[in-house]
VMD Tcl script that builds the backbone (N, CA, C; Angstrom):
set m [mol new atoms 354]
animate dup $m
set s [atomselect $m all]
$s set {name element resname resid chain x y z} {
  {N N MET 1 A 151.075 117.026 131.986}
  {CA C MET 1 A 149.743 116.637 131.671}
  {C C MET 1 A 148.809 115.295 131.843}
  {N N ARG 2 A 149.978 114.485 132.261}
  {CA C ARG 2 A 149.248 112.854 133.026}
  {C C ARG 2 A 148.958 113.243 134.138}
  {N N ARG 3 A 149.363 114.111 134.927}
  {CA C ARG 3 A 148.829 114.489 136.423}
  {C C ARG 3 A 147.343 115.485 136.407}
  {N N ALA 4 A 147.476 116.047 135.275}
  {CA C ALA 4 A 145.999 116.930 134.688}
  {C C ALA 4 A 144.695 115.738 134.518}
  {N N ILE 5 A 145.275 115.157 133.775}
  {CA C ILE 5 A 144.385 113.904 133.274}
  {C C ILE 5 A 144.117 113.340 134.251}
  {N N ALA 6 A 144.699 112.525 135.331}
  {CA C ALA 6 A 144.459 111.882 136.532}
  {C C ALA 6 A 143.698 112.722 137.494}
  {N N PHE 7 A 143.963 113.637 137.627}
  {CA C PHE 7 A 143.321 114.528 138.422}
  {C C PHE 7 A 142.038 114.908 138.068}
  {N N ALA 8 A 141.119 114.833 137.021}
  {CA C ALA 8 A 140.440 115.416 136.167}
  {C C ALA 8 A 139.612 114.397 136.142}
  {N N SER 9 A 140.280 112.888 136.364}
  {CA C SER 9 A 139.312 111.961 136.266}
  {C C SER 9 A 138.785 111.277 137.811}
  {N N LEU 10 A 139.669 112.000 138.709}
  {CA C LEU 10 A 139.411 111.736 139.936}
  {C C LEU 10 A 138.129 112.745 140.692}
  {N N LEU 11 A 138.134 113.797 139.815}
  {CA C LEU 11 A 137.299 114.642 140.564}
  {C C LEU 11 A 135.909 114.250 139.512}
  {N N MET 12 A 135.641 113.558 138.766}
  {CA C MET 12 A 134.587 113.106 137.826}
  {C C MET 12 A 134.076 111.839 138.558}
  {N N ILE 13 A 135.249 111.069 139.088}
  {CA C ILE 13 A 134.654 109.672 139.601}
  {C C ILE 13 A 134.168 110.143 141.462}
  {N N ALA 14 A 134.550 111.277 142.001}
  {CA C ALA 14 A 134.411 111.272 143.311}
  {C C ALA 14 A 132.559 111.629 143.454}
  {N N PRO 15 A 132.002 112.588 142.396}
  {CA C PRO 15 A 130.807 112.553 142.672}
  {C C PRO 15 A 129.856 111.369 142.536}
  {N N LEU 16 A 130.033 110.706 141.782}
  {CA C LEU 16 A 129.562 109.125 141.415}
  {C C LEU 16 A 129.554 108.173 142.855}
  {N N ALA 17 A 130.977 108.020 143.277}
  {CA C ALA 17 A 130.889 107.357 144.332}
  {C C ALA 17 A 130.003 107.672 145.562}
  {N N ALA 18 A 129.832 109.133 145.919}
  {CA C ALA 18 A 129.339 109.735 146.630}
  {C C ALA 18 A 127.638 109.549 146.670}
  {N N GLN 19 A 127.116 109.453 145.163}
  {CA C GLN 19 A 125.753 109.588 144.969}
  {C C GLN 19 A 125.412 107.702 145.533}
  {N N GLU 20 A 126.266 107.076 145.393}
  {CA C GLU 20 A 126.043 105.404 145.376}
  {C C GLU 20 A 125.807 105.219 147.111}
  {N N ASN 21 A 126.720 106.058 148.046}
  {CA C ASN 21 A 126.404 105.492 149.199}
  {C C ASN 21 A 125.376 106.685 149.978}
  {N N THR 22 A 124.443 107.431 149.276}
  {CA C THR 22 A 123.555 108.329 149.955}
  {C C THR 22 A 121.936 107.903 149.091}
  {N N PHE 23 A 121.206 107.917 149.531}
  {CA C PHE 23 A 119.629 107.715 149.308}
  {C C PHE 23 A 118.771 108.675 149.589}
  {N N ALA 24 A 117.763 109.122 149.170}
  {CA C ALA 24 A 116.747 110.082 149.184}
  {C C ALA 24 A 115.726 109.461 150.573}
  {N N LEU 25 A 116.112 110.424 151.695}
  {CA C LEU 25 A 114.701 109.674 152.730}
  {C C LEU 25 A 113.409 110.170 152.285}
  {N N LYS 26 A 112.659 109.659 151.037}
  {CA C LYS 26 A 111.410 109.910 150.492}
  {C C LYS 26 A 110.281 108.298 150.889}
  {N N PRO 27 A 109.308 108.294 151.398}
  {CA C PRO 27 A 108.602 107.312 151.381}
  {C C PRO 27 A 108.728 106.403 150.503}
  {N N GLU 28 A 108.341 106.770 148.873}
  {CA C GLU 28 A 108.361 106.096 147.929}
  {C C GLU 28 A 109.708 104.983 148.058}
  {N N ASN 29 A 110.691 105.803 148.601}
  {CA C ASN 29 A 111.876 104.971 148.459}
  {C C ASN 29 A 111.927 103.627 148.969}
  {N N PHE 30 A 110.788 103.616 150.177}
  {CA C PHE 30 A 110.680 102.276 151.008}
  {C C PHE 30 A 109.551 101.681 151.157}
  {N N ALA 31 A 108.728 101.852 149.926}
  {CA C ALA 31 A 107.434 101.114 149.790}
  {C C ALA 31 A 107.836 99.454 149.457}
  {N N GLY 32 A 107.010 98.839 149.752}
  {CA C GLY 32 A 106.913 97.576 149.052}
  {C C GLY 32 A 107.152 96.453 150.253}
  {N N ASP 33 A 107.796 95.201 149.824}
  {CA C ASP 33 A 107.709 94.137 151.114}
  {C C ASP 33 A 108.867 93.716 151.790}
  {N N TRP 34 A 109.410 94.098 152.678}
  {CA C TRP 34 A 110.078 93.545 153.760}
  {C C TRP 34 A 110.157 92.562 154.380}
  {N N THR 35 A 111.405 91.795 154.870}
  {CA C THR 35 A 111.588 90.725 155.727}
  {C C THR 35 A 111.501 91.347 157.225}
  {N N ILE 36 A 110.967 90.768 158.287}
  {CA C ILE 36 A 111.217 91.164 159.707}
  {C C ILE 36 A 111.729 89.592 160.079}
  {N N SER 37 A 113.189 89.691 160.668}
  {CA C SER 37 A 113.709 88.805 161.478}
  {C C SER 37 A 113.661 89.082 163.229}
  {N N ASP 38 A 114.086 87.984 163.505}
  {CA C ASP 38 A 114.137 87.985 165.311}
  {C C ASP 38 A 113.592 88.436 165.830}
  {N N THR 39 A 111.750 88.294 165.264}
  {CA C THR 39 A 110.878 88.539 166.073}
  {C C THR 39 A 109.898 87.179 166.506}
  {N N ASN 40 A 110.748 85.888 166.051}
  {CA C ASN 40 A 110.069 84.627 166.724}
  {C C ASN 40 A 110.971 83.740 166.629}
  {N N PRO 41 A 111.191 82.404 167.115}
  {CA C PRO 41 A 111.724 81.569 166.999}
  {C C PRO 41 A 111.944 80.540 165.825}
  {N N THR 42 A 110.661 80.420 165.100}
  {CA C THR 42 A 110.211 79.968 163.644}
  {C C THR 42 A 110.748 80.769 162.828}
  {N N GLY 43 A 111.448 81.855 162.977}
  {CA C GLY 43 A 111.933 82.807 161.590}
  {C C GLY 43 A 111.346 83.812 161.536}
  {N N GLY 44 A 111.167 84.198 160.219}
  {CA C GLY 44 A 110.978 85.580 159.951}
  {C C GLY 44 A 109.518 86.018 159.297}
  {N N CYS 45 A 109.275 87.031 159.499}
  {CA C CYS 45 A 107.776 87.022 158.929}
  {C C CYS 45 A 107.473 88.295 158.035}
  {N N ARG 46 A 106.871 89.123 157.365}
  {CA C ARG 46 A 107.000 90.342 156.170}
  {C C ARG 46 A 105.897 91.258 156.743}
  {N N ILE 47 A 106.419 92.506 156.099}
  {CA C ILE 47 A 105.872 93.377 156.141}
  {C C ILE 47 A 105.359 94.309 155.000}
  {N N THR 48 A 104.807 94.662 154.709}
  {CA C THR 48 A 104.347 95.957 153.483}
  {C C THR 48 A 104.202 96.817 153.761}
  {N N PHE 49 A 105.259 97.926 153.166}
  {CA C PHE 49 A 105.116 99.446 153.214}
  {C C PHE 49 A 104.274 99.949 152.051}
  {N N GLU 50 A 103.225 100.749 152.231}
  {CA C GLU 50 A 102.650 101.803 151.041}
  {C C GLU 50 A 102.628 103.142 151.200}
  {N N VAL 51 A 102.436 103.969 150.509}
  {CA C VAL 51 A 102.726 105.274 150.319}
  {C C VAL 51 A 101.493 105.989 150.276}
  {N N SER 52 A 100.580 105.387 150.605}
  {CA C SER 52 A 98.992 106.107 150.279}
  {C C SER 52 A 99.124 107.073 151.595}
  {N N LYS 53 A 98.884 107.822 152.029}
  {CA C LYS 53 A 98.686 108.686 152.919}
  {C C LYS 53 A 97.227 108.477 153.871}
  {N N SER 54 A 97.569 107.993 155.260}
  {CA C SER 54 A 96.769 107.912 155.900}
  {C C SER 54 A 96.754 108.980 157.284}
  {N N PRO 55 A 95.536 108.710 158.386}
  {CA C PRO 55 A 95.581 110.075 159.222}
  {C C PRO 55 A 96.918 109.844 160.303}
  {N N PHE 56 A 97.742 108.276 160.612}
  {CA C PHE 56 A 99.126 108.487 161.307}
  {C C PHE 56 A 100.361 108.185 160.401}
  {N N GLY 57 A 100.251 108.138 159.169}
  {CA C GLY 57 A 101.676 108.332 158.584}
  {C C GLY 57 A 101.032 107.849 157.379}
  {N N TYR 58 A 101.761 106.129 157.218}
  {CA C TYR 58 A 101.443 105.450 155.929}
  {C C TYR 58 A 101.211 104.071 156.383}
  {N N PRO 59 A 100.318 103.242 155.408}
  {CA C PRO 59 A 99.542 101.956 156.244}
  {C C PRO 59 A 100.905 100.808 155.503}
  {N N ALA 60 A 100.940 100.115 156.845}
  {CA C ALA 60 A 101.911 98.967 156.774}
  {C C ALA 60 A 101.272 97.578 157.039}
  {N N TYR 61 A 101.440 96.136 156.557}
  {CA C TYR 61 A 100.770 95.094 156.605}
  {C C TYR 61 A 101.847 94.352 156.899}
  {N N VAL 62 A 101.259 93.437 158.021}
  {CA C VAL 62 A 102.327 92.000 158.722}
  {C C VAL 62 A 101.680 91.233 158.066}
  {N N PHE 63 A 102.548 90.035 157.791}
  {CA C PHE 63 A 102.078 88.750 157.171}
  {C C PHE 63 A 103.209 87.888 157.943}
  {N N GLY 64 A 102.160 86.982 158.419}
  {CA C GLY 64 A 103.078 85.585 159.281}
  {C C GLY 64 A 103.877 86.139 160.210}
  {N N CYS 65 A 103.522 86.922 160.941}
  {CA C CYS 65 A 104.188 87.528 162.294}
  {C C CYS 65 A 103.389 86.578 163.362}
  {N N THR 66 A 103.985 86.117 164.628}
  {CA C THR 66 A 103.612 85.650 165.685}
  {C C THR 66 A 103.680 86.377 166.952}
  {N N ALA 67 A 104.470 87.476 167.048}
  {CA C ALA 67 A 104.832 88.692 168.079}
  {C C ALA 67 A 103.922 89.352 167.941}
  {N N ASP 68 A 103.092 89.497 169.755}
  {CA C ASP 68 A 102.568 90.050 169.713}
  {C C ASP 68 A 102.545 91.970 169.663}
  {N N ASP 69 A 103.764 92.416 169.980}
  {CA C ASP 69 A 104.629 93.761 169.215}
  {C C ASP 69 A 104.388 94.121 167.974}
  {N N ILE 70 A 104.857 92.951 167.440}
  {CA C ILE 70 A 104.935 93.474 165.396}
  {C C ILE 70 A 103.332 93.152 164.937}
  {N N LEU 71 A 102.675 92.380 165.553}
  {CA C LEU 71 A 101.308 92.486 165.417}
  {C C LEU 71 A 100.149 93.648 165.397}
  {N N ARG 72 A 100.888 94.387 166.424}
  {CA C ARG 72 A 99.811 95.732 166.847}
  {C C ARG 72 A 100.335 96.746 165.213}
  {N N VAL 73 A 101.339 96.195 164.696}
  {CA C VAL 73 A 101.824 97.318 163.486}
  {C C VAL 73 A 101.040 97.291 162.396}
  {N N SER 74 A 100.379 98.909 162.176}
  {CA C SER 74 A 99.273 98.892 161.122}
  {C C SER 74 A 99.845 100.204 160.063}
  {N N GLY 75 A 101.103 101.006 160.675}
  {CA C GLY 75 A 101.593 102.219 159.657}
  {C C GLY 75 A 102.911 102.308 160.033}
  {N N TRP 76 A 103.484 103.550 159.197}
  {CA C TRP 76 A 104.849 103.622 159.710}
  {C C TRP 76 A 104.930 105.109 159.100}
  {N N ARG 77 A 106.307 105.613 159.302}
  {CA C ARG 77 A 106.469 107.101 159.207}
  {C C ARG 77 A 108.031 107.360 159.271}
  {N N LEU 78 A 108.831 108.302 158.224}
  {CA C LEU 78 A 110.051 108.369 158.646}
  {C C LEU 78 A 110.056 109.199 159.608}
  {N N ARG 79 A 110.966 109.254 160.437}
  {CA C ARG 79 A 111.254 110.314 161.466}
  {C C ARG 79 A 112.955 110.339 161.397}
  {N N ASN 80 A 113.458 111.901 161.006}
  {CA C ASN 80 A 114.699 112.209 160.520}
  {C C ASN 80 A 115.525 111.081 159.981}
  {N N THR 81 A 116.214 110.256 160.376}
  {CA C THR 81 A 116.857 109.074 159.707}
  {C C THR 81 A 116.700 108.114 160.224}
  {N N SER 82 A 115.107 107.425 160.704}
  {CA C SER 82 A 114.788 106.421 161.191}
  {C C SER 82 A 113.455 106.094 160.243}
  {N N ILE 83 A 113.034 104.737 160.760}
  {CA C ILE 83 A 111.549 104.485 160.211}
  {C C ILE 83 A 110.646 104.168 161.806}
  {N N MET 84 A 109.541 104.606 162.303}
  {CA C MET 84 A 108.976 104.602 162.597}
  {C C MET 84 A 107.715 103.488 162.377}
  {N N LEU 85 A 107.550 102.374 163.302}
  {CA C LEU 85 A 106.466 101.606 162.758}
  {C C LEU 85 A 105.583 101.902 164.115}
  {N N THR 86 A 104.030 101.743 163.552}
  {CA C THR 86 A 102.933 102.280 164.539}
  {C C THR 86 A 102.128 101.736 164.737}
  {N N ASP 87 A 101.284 101.803 165.722}
  {CA C ASP 87 A 99.957 101.028 165.987}
  {C C ASP 87 A 99.004 101.769 164.934}
  {N N ASP 88 A 97.622 101.412 165.321}
  {CA C ASP 88 A 96.268 102.045 164.630}
  {C C ASP 88 A 95.988 103.188 164.779}
  {N N LYS 89 A 96.600 103.674 166.185}
  {CA C LYS 89 A 96.119 105.196 166.856}
  {C C LYS 89 A 97.546 106.018 166.491}
  {N N GLY 90 A 98.588 105.281 165.706}
  {CA C GLY 90 A 99.617 106.301 165.380}
  {C C GLY 90 A 100.848 106.046 166.582}
  {N N ALA 91 A 100.552 105.486 167.658}
  {CA C ALA 91 A 101.436 105.207 168.813}
  {C C ALA 91 A 102.654 104.666 168.335}
  {N N PRO 92 A 103.548 104.630 168.615}
  {CA C PRO 92 A 104.700 104.097 168.343}
  {C C PRO 92 A 105.163 102.820 168.923}
  {N N VAL 93 A 105.484 101.808 167.675}
  {CA C VAL 93 A 105.739 100.610 168.268}
  {C C VAL 93 A 107.006 99.769 168.282}
  {N N VAL 94 A 107.977 100.932 167.194}
  {CA C VAL 94 A 109.329 100.132 167.204}
  {C C VAL 94 A 109.824 101.206 166.552}
  {N N LEU 95 A 111.223 102.061 166.846}
  {CA C LEU 95 A 111.790 102.863 166.026}
  {C C LEU 95 A 113.073 102.422 165.659}
  {N N LEU 96 A 113.149 102.165 164.029}
  {CA C LEU 96 A 114.104 101.487 163.467}
  {C C LEU 96 A 115.350 102.464 163.063}
  {N N LYS 97 A 116.554 101.967 162.993}
  {CA C LYS 97 A 117.606 102.966 162.631}
  {C C LYS 97 A 118.035 102.490 161.319}
  {N N ILE 98 A 117.811 103.240 160.047}
  {CA C ILE 98 A 118.450 103.087 159.040}
  {C C ILE 98 A 119.937 102.877 158.775}
  {N N LYS 99 A 120.295 101.489 158.968}
  {CA C LYS 99 A 121.574 101.212 158.373}
  {C C LYS 99 A 121.937 101.379 156.947}
  {N N ASP 100 A 121.570 101.160 156.149}
  {CA C ASP 100 A 121.718 101.472 154.569}
  {C C ASP 100 A 120.224 101.390 153.903}
  {N N ARG 101 A 120.144 101.590 152.671}
  {CA C ARG 101 A 118.978 101.680 151.800}
  {C C ARG 101 A 117.792 100.064 151.937}
  {N N ASN 102 A 118.624 99.193 152.325}
  {CA C ASN 102 A 117.894 98.044 152.481}
  {C C ASN 102 A 117.960 97.179 153.758}
  {N N HIS 103 A 118.489 97.848 154.707}
  {CA C HIS 103 A 118.735 97.287 156.141}
  {C C HIS 103 A 118.319 98.074 157.220}
  {N N PHE 104 A 117.361 98.094 157.948}
  {CA C PHE 104 A 117.145 98.799 159.639}
  {C C PHE 104 A 117.316 97.648 160.716}
  {N N LYS 105 A 117.369 98.638 162.047}
  {CA C LYS 105 A 117.749 97.597 163.142}
  {C C LYS 105 A 116.963 98.616 164.126}
  {N N GLY 106 A 116.249 97.643 165.017}
  {CA C GLY 106 A 115.937 98.374 166.030}
  {C C GLY 106 A 115.400 97.270 167.174}
  {N N ASN 107 A 114.724 98.079 168.313}
  {CA C ASN 107 A 113.930 97.090 169.324}
  {C C ASN 107 A 112.779 97.281 169.484}
  {N N VAL 108 A 111.888 96.293 169.345}
  {CA C VAL 108 A 110.376 96.398 170.093}
  {C C VAL 108 A 110.445 96.910 171.694}
  {N N SER 109 A 109.176 96.941 171.837}
  {CA C SER 109 A 108.600 97.556 173.388}
  {C C SER 109 A 109.367 96.893 174.581}
  {N N SER 110 A 108.997 95.190 173.965}
  {CA C SER 110 A 109.789 94.506 174.991}
  {C C SER 110 A 111.519 93.947 175.082}
  {N N GLY 111 A 111.749 95.051 173.834}
  {CA C GLY 111 A 113.511 95.042 174.283}
  {C C GLY 111 A 114.138 93.936 173.374}
  {N N ARG 112 A 113.143 93.347 172.600}
  {CA C ARG 112 A 113.941 92.576 171.665}
  {C C ARG 112 A 114.645 93.030 170.418}
  {N N SER 113 A 115.718 92.592 169.790}
  {CA C SER 113 A 115.838 93.415 168.718}
  {C C SER 113 A 115.052 92.480 167.474}
  {N N ILE 114 A 114.965 93.612 166.289}
  {CA C ILE 114 A 114.503 93.210 164.937}
  {C C ILE 114 A 115.196 93.984 164.077}
  {N N VAL 115 A 115.311 93.068 162.919}
  {CA C VAL 115 A 115.929 93.548 162.055}
  {C C VAL 115 A 115.050 93.703 160.426}
  {N N LEU 116 A 114.999 94.865 159.563}
  {CA C LEU 116 A 114.236 94.608 158.349}
  {C C LEU 116 A 115.256 94.612 157.453}
  {N N SER 117 A 115.029 93.851 155.929}
  {CA C SER 117 A 115.590 93.900 155.083}
  {C C SER 117 A 114.791 93.427 153.978}
  {N N ARG 118 A 115.318 93.990 152.686}
  {CA C ARG 118 A 114.916 93.378 151.477}
  {C C ARG 118 A 116.008 93.300 150.482}
}
mol reanalyze $m
mol bondsrecalc $m
mol representation Tube
mol addrep $m
């Protein structure tokens, strides 16, 4: 009887643990303010993702950045399990791999590594 109860408990806990490690790749789950680090020697800057649809994806607004490649960013879109930051014509600026729901990593066109976090 104890084994049956223990087994039943494990079956109930396993789905909860799986849910905590996954998240939906929906634009609304990425909306809001993010910190960009490793883009300039004076520290990070910020980017805000919005979910109102535009011709080239969703709008993005950069604040306090000095790196030219990041200053070109004006939009974003999901691409498989990555986030692509785009310029005003929809051309890719950087592709960020999703590490978890609050952490992305990628390289800008100059080869410099950047991290987005919140």
